[in-house]
C-alpha positions in Angstrom: -5.0 15.0 0.2 -8.6 16.1 0.2 -9.2 14.5 -3.2 -7.8 11.2 -2.1 -9.9 11.3 1.2 -12.9 12.2 -0.8 -12.3 9.3 -3.1 -12.0 6.8 -0.2 -15.2 8.2 1.3 -17.1 7.7 -2.0 -15.4 4.4 -3.1 -13.8 2.6 -0.2 -12.0 0.1 -2.3 -8.6 -1.3 -1.7 -7.1 0.6 -4.6 -8.6 3.9 -3.3 -7.0 3.2 0.0 -3.8 2.4 -1.7 -3.8 5.8 -3.4 -4.4 7.7 -0.2 -1.6 5.7 1.6 0.7 6.6 -1.3 -0.3 10.3 -0.9 0.5 10.2 2.8 3.9 8.7 2.1 4.6 11.3 -0.4 4.1 14.0 2.2 6.0 12.2 4.8 3.2 10.9 6.9 4.0 7.2 7.2 1.9 6.7 10.4 -1.2 7.7 8.6 -0.1 5.8 5.5 0.2 2.6 7.6 -3.3 2.9 8.9 -4.7 3.4 5.4 -2.6 0.6 3.9 -3.8 -1.8 6.7 -7.4 -1.0 5.8 -6.6 -1.7 2.2 -4.9 -4.9 3.2 -8.0 -6.1 5.1 -10.0 -5.6 1.7 -7.3 -7.4 -0.3 -5.3 -9.7 2.1 -3.2 -11.5 -0.6 -1.7 -8.3 -2.0 2.0 -8.7 -1.6 2.7 -5.3 -3.0 0.6 -3.7 -0.4 2.3 -5.7 2.4 5.5 -4.5 1.0 4.4 -0.9 1.1 3.3 -1.3 4.8 6.8 -2.7 5.5 8.4 0.3 3.9 6.2 2.7 5.9 7.0 0.8 9.1 10.8 1.2 8.3 10.3 5.0 8.1 8.8 4.9 11.5 11.6 2.8 12.8 9.3 -0.2 13.7 11.7 -2.6 12.2 10.4 -5.7 13.8 6.8 -5.2 12.6 8.2 -4.4 9.2 10.0 -7.7 9.0 6.8 -9.5 9.8 5.1 -7.8 6.8 7.9 -8.5 4.5 8.0 -12.2 5.5 4.3 -12.5 5.1 
């Protein structure tokens, strides 16, 4: 995780945030992943794959209504 956080600190690109979010999902931290994914989505608002990843993370946190909004968007 430290490597991914350092990458985001040095290169705060949408892709770096995506990698950090994926790392959080891999260690079962969907709440942290959602925060990072949403930051990435602000940098790249038309990324449908990213919106889908947020939706998946929201399902893991049982926030189904918000997940549906991301899937529809």
